[in-house]
VEXFISE-772806 format. One line per 2 residues: their letters; for each residue x, y, z of C-alpha. Coordinates in pm, whole numbers, plus 32768, in hexadecimal, padded with zeros to 4 digits. Layout:
N
a	X Y Z  ...
END
This chain:
233
xx	8955 8673 7D14  890B 850C 7CE9
xx	88BA 84E4 7E69  8781 85B6 7E3A
xx	86F0 84F0 7D1E  864D 83F5 7E10
xx	85BC 84FA 7EF3  853B 85BC 7DB1
xx	8489 8473 7D65  83ED 8450 7EBD
xx	8372 85B2 7EB6  82D9 8560 7D71
xx	8221 844E 7E26  81A6 8540 7F2A
xx	8144 8643 7E3C  8068 853F 7D82
xx	7FCE 84CF 7ED8  7F8B 863C 7F2C
xx	7EC3 866B 7DC3  7E18 8514 7E13
xx	7D99 85A1 7F5B  7D11 86D0 7EB7
xx	7C49 85F6 7DD7  7BDA 8521 7EDC
xx	7B4A 863E 7FAF  7A8C 86B3 7E64
xx	7A02 8544 7E68  7AB2 84F8 7D33
xx	7B28 83B1 7DC1  7B6C 82FB 7C77
xx	7C55 8414 7C14  7CFA 8409 7D57
xx	7D4A 8293 7D23  7E23 8300 7BE1
xx	7F05 83E6 7CB6  7F23 82BC 7DC8
xx	7FAB 81EA 7C9E  8086 82F9 7C38
xx	810B 8325 7DAC  813A 81A6 7DA6
xx	8218 81B5 7C7B  82F8 82CA 7D0E
xx	831B 820C 7E4B  837A 80D6 7D96
xx	849A 8198 7CEB  8525 8272 7DFC
xx	85B6 816B 7ED1  8639 80B9 7D9B
xx	86E7 81D7 7CFF  876F 822B 7E59
xx	8806 80C7 7E55  8883 80D7 7CFF
xx	891E 8231 7D2C  89AA 81C4 7EA6
xx	891C 82F8 7F35  8844 827D 8060
xx	881B 835E 8171  874F 837A 82C1
xx	86B9 84CA 823B  8640 83FE 8100
xx	859B 82E8 81E9  84EF 83EB 82B4
xx	846D 84B6 8186  83E2 836A 80D6
xx	8314 8318 821E  8297 8481 822C
xx	8239 8484 80D5  8187 8319 80F8
xx	80CE 839C 8211  8024 84A3 812A
xx	8002 83B4 7FF7  7FB9 8269 809B
xx	7F33 82DC 81FE  7E75 8425 81DD
xx	7DEF 83DF 8080  7D48 828B 80C1
xx	7CA5 8313 81F7  7C0F 8423 812A
xx	7B7D 831A 8033  7B00 824B 813A
xx	7A64 8380 81E9  799F 83BF 80AE
xx	7942 8260 8066  78A8 824F 81D0
xx	7807 83A9 8199  7749 830A 8066
xx	7705 81BB 8110  75AB 812C 815B
xx	75B2 81A2 82D3  75CF 8321 82BE
xx	7657 83C1 83F5  76F9 850B 8436
xx	7829 8473 84FA  784B 830D 8470
xx	7919 8372 833D  7A41 83EF 841E
xx	7A79 8281 8487  7B23 8281 8319
xx	7C41 8324 83A3  7C91 81FE 8480
xx	7D4C 8186 8354  7E20 82BC 8357
xx	7E6F 828D 84CD  7ED4 8115 849B
xx	7FB0 8188 8365  8062 8278 8442
xx	8098 8151 853D  810E 8076 8426
xx	8214 817E 8399  8292 81BF 84FF
xx	82B4 804B 852F  8368 801A 83E8
xx	8461 8127 842B  84CC 808A 8588
xx	84B4 7F1C 8533  85F8 7E8E 84D5
xx	8547 7D3A 8468  84BE 7E12 8342
xx	8604 7E6D 8299  85A4 7D92 8153
xx	844E 7D22 8181  8306 7DA3 8247
xx	8263 7D28 8389  810B 7D98 8351
xx	8062 7E08 820A  8103 7F2B 816C
xx	8058 806A 8135  8063 808E 7FC7
xx	7FC6 7F48 7F95  7EA1 7F85 808F
xx	7E7D 80D5 7FEC  7E55 8033 7EA0
xx	7D58 7F5B 7F1A  7C7E 807B 7FB9
xx	7C96 813B 7E85  7C06 801C 7DC0
xx	7ABE 8027 7E86  7A36 814B 7DC5
xx	7A73 80AC 7C6E  79C7 7F5B 7CE7
xx	789B 802E 7D7C  784C 80A3 7C06
xx	77E0 7F21 7BC3  7798 7EC9 7D38
xx	76F3 7FF4 7DDE  763E 7F2D 7ED8
xx	7770 7E6A 7F3A  785C 7F83 7F77
xx	7746 805D 7FF9  7719 7F87 811E
xx	777B 803A 8260  77CF 7EF8 8313
xx	78B3 7E6A 81EF  796B 7FC8 81EB
xx	79BA 7FB5 8365  7A01 7E65 8346
xx	7B0E 7EBA 823F  7B7D 7FD8 8317
xx	7BCC 7EFC 843E  7C5B 7DD6 8382
xx	7D4B 7E9C 82AC  7DAA 7F7D 83E1
xx	7DF1 7E20 8490  7EC9 7DA0 8378
xx	7F8C 7EEE 8368  801A 7EAA 84D2
xx	800E 7D2F 84CE  812D 7C33 84F6
xx	80EB 7BA8 8397  8226 7B96 82CC
xx	8213 7C40 8160  8309 7C26 8062
xx	836C 7D7B 7FCD  834A 7DDA 7E6F
xx	8479 7EC7 7E6A  8592 7E3A 7DA4
xx	86FE 7E5D 7DE0  8756 7D7E 7CA2
xx	8692 7CE3 7B8B  870C 7B77 7BC2
xx	860B 7A80 7B7C  8692 799B 7C81
xx	868E 7A97 7D94  853A 7B37 7D3E
xx	847F 7A18 7CD2  835D 7A44 7DAD
xx	8335 7BA3 7D56  8345 7B72 7BE4
xx	822F 7A63 7BF7  8159 7B3C 7CDB
xx	8173 7C5F 7BEF  8138 7B89 7AB5
xx	7FEB 7AFC 7B4F  7F8C 7C52 7BC6
xx	7F9E 7CDD 7A72  7ED8 7BCC 79E6
xx	7DC9 7BFA 7AF6  7DCA 7D75 7AA8
xx	7DBB 7D52 7935  7C85 7C7D 7960
xx	7BCA 7D16 7A70  7C68 7E89 7A7F
xx	7C2D 7F18 7BD0  7B4B 7E00 7C3F
xx	7C8D 7D1A 7C46  7D2B 7DF3 7D59
xx	7C80 7D2A 7E88  7D01 7BF0 7DE6
xx	7E4D 7C6C 7DCA  7E6A 7CD9 7F2F
xx	7DF8 7B68 7F90  7EFA 7AF1 7E96
xx	8006 7BBA 7F2B  7FB5 7B48 8097
xx	7F8B 79DA 8028  80D6 79D9 7F69
xx	8194 7A7B 807E  812B 7978 817E
xx	817A 786D 808E  82C8 78F1 803B
xx	8331 7937 81B3  82BB 77D7 8212
xx	837D 774A 8113  84BA 780B 818E
xx	8470 77A2 82FC  8447 7631 8295
xx	858D 763A 81C6  863E 76D8 82E7
xx	85C1 75D2 83D4  8636 74B6 82F9
xx	87A6 754C 82D8  87A1 7557 8458
x	8727 73DA 846B
END
């Protein structure tokens, strides 16, 4: 029975993503964002529970990627589609460029499943973080409609995030195998700083959280590389 628990949590991630897509297609982008958060919570815990119960499987890994493709691949594409549709350069076909995010999310997930370098950390921005950033845009648009309503900005965001998804930038994973401070210091510091930013700025903090995530990853892995070089010398 216990071997089915992680897969059930993954299915909850998938269900949340499906419901979020329904709201996104209806134009309720802010409500869709809450289902992205719910999907992220389930995605965080399914792997952790699998490791704790020692029931990891190939099927579980494939199911996780399929669920992520819906929640963190198709859903952000739908959100960007609606944002471009409401942007300052109205066009019949332009909004479909938002699904470039979906395409590159699929490429990122396929790459992750076949890249042995990504067993513990990521090469390229992970899809949940990218989706959280995209979902923050409708909330930011409430206070800054002219900024988020810019077609050029939205297309730039689409291009940059798509590049980050398949880039060779090394990003630390936020999934825990244990809760040791020594082994997870960078993760704890990031989560504490992110929580502080979100407490102050709410959804407007997400772009800053994304930049913080990439910057801390760069510093973290550069430090590891330097330490390794020193040891060799």
